[in-house]
C-alpha angles and dihedrals in degrees: 000000000000092000090051089051091049092052088049092055092050091051093045091052089063092055126085115259137186121290115257138191088237119098148159122255138187118205130187094013106175134143136179122235109270091008141103129237133182115227128191124228108207133200117227103200133153108198115332124112109219123201102185141012145172134193141162121238115209112195130194118262112278093027122091141152112281120232124236128229089278092057094250128123108277102239128124140179121249107276092244091054105042096068092087101018138068128212128214125187124187135174112241128212090256088057091251119131117236118210122197127182130176141150122244085201095054089242128155124236114266108252128008102244137030139066115347103172138014115210126190110217126196127201127203118242118259097033115154113256124248142055118337123193120243133173140205105205141165091040110181122172132177125198129212091272091059095252111149122213132187119200134204120263116277114223119198140160128247108202116212109210137174115275108276126241117203112199121190111228117242121238142189127209137159125254116277097023125114117261116265120248101275120228137179141213126227124211128178111019134005132276125238097196141013123283118225118241123197137168126183093215117112133180089273097050111118126243113292143083124299131189118250101210119207113194138174100275110162093340110127098197108099092192096071123122116218119207120192124228131209133246110204114199110202129194116282117237112256119185119200112199133194117204134219118274133185128206136157124252111270094030125110118259113266121246106274114226124193133218122214126211120186109033113151135206091023091295124156136198086287088087093060111110090205123027118231120260118230117200140167135176092225117111132175089271096049115124119247112281143093119299126189119242105214120207117193148132103056119142133191133171097229103030137080101213126212127174139222111200122218136216132246110202111203110198129189114285117244105286122251122187116203115195126189112224119241120244140189126205136161125253116279096022125116118262114264120246100274118228138183143207127220132203134185119025121022111279113237113199135005123287122225116243124195138169127184093214117111132181089271095048110118127243113293144082124300132189117249097210117204118191139171101280108162092341113134098189111116102200096052127141125198123210118199120232130209132239110201115200111204127194115278115239112256119186119199112199131195114208135226114276134187130195136164119257110266094028126111117263111266122246106275111228122194134213126212127213118188110034113150133208091022090294124158138201085284088086091061109111089202120026121229123264118227118199139167134179092225116114131189090261095040112129123252113287147088119300127189117245101210122205122194147127102063120141134191133169097229103031135079099212126214127175138221112199121221133218129240112202116201110204133191114272094217110222096017091115095158091049097233092128096250131091109223142133087282087070089055089057089047092055091045091052091047092051089049091054098261110115109201121221112271091017112169113207094191092054091044091057090081097165091045101232093129090248130097113218144120090298088065090053090054092048091048094051089051090048092052092050090055097049 
């Protein structure tokens, strides 16, 4: 029964049917000289469900249907329609191509409108460019009710164009960024489809050049030339920054740390092929001020490195004030052991203390100079002290002297206590004066020997007076200082009631019995004999 219906459909397709608003169309029919291009024959249908059709395709001279690898004309039903239908294409005597489609299962096409048949056209090389006339004629359709319809011829143009060249555009991006949206340019003819563009580069691809490959994709023209483009990956900007640091003079430089801006793909400084160098001219001894921290020398395969230098601020060290103590000593002594005091920061090291004064330095004031010595503090101030040399005590002493009454005073000799540096009275700028009230004729007794008036640059002079003791010159009755027979006569005269001038009763009391008489004369004569 089904076979009979099929034969009936075929027969009916050859008959003339009623005109209909339905038709077949071909849109965007273009082909390059020497190339192939697939075109789509579409059904414009409002509501009918067709089961079978036939039509003839008349192509311009030089354009025909290509053959597939099996040697058959390359035409195929839409994938959704060929499940239950078969397609036959044959070349007719008038060089038109007859298409016939039917269903052995008496099934209708799925859907009422859309592509029915895909046809691969081929064009000879050297065809003139431009629009060529083509026709779909002898269109006969039958629907599932058995109604047969014949449609008017469909005229359309096939445009012959130059072979197309599709060139992938070239791009440039930095390392670590996403690829741009790749595009292409078309020269020559037009495309009926979309080329496929690929590039193997990813965000992690290193710096370099990569092919941007453009391929056929959905393009149906087999005479298209595809020209690759280039993706150039350049180095990503990487900034290495030093910070600002502060330290005090005399301290070591801090450890300089660096900040990085611009790493891609989660990378760190581990990717650097050469680590950056960080330098500064500042040393422990550098004066307070700002010093540049220079960053340089880093290298990386995928980064273009720039630097931001930092600053090291060296501030004054904590202040320490070292003050030499003041001292006083007397002339001629050794200098004391000089000491110092410090205030402020902790003093590190031992200052040096000097003074030009020696044991022979004269009275006056001398600077006790304190300087750095082994001190390592940098903000250190040194305050000079003073050594005051005072006069040394010098005592000038008169002695104890004795003379007989009537004799001249002795020569008073002095003793000195306190001379320094082996000096003698020669250093006195004024010699001392020695006086006494005792005269040659002064009576027996003790007389002060007064010392005064000495001067010296380096001595504070004090005096110790002496004593002159005038004793009785026994037998010198006349007081002339000598004991002779004249003194015997003087005693005789005194005994006889005649007191001589200058008579000394004490001297006349030769025997010491407090009486002057003949016994004294005898004693005096004996004394004279023994002199």
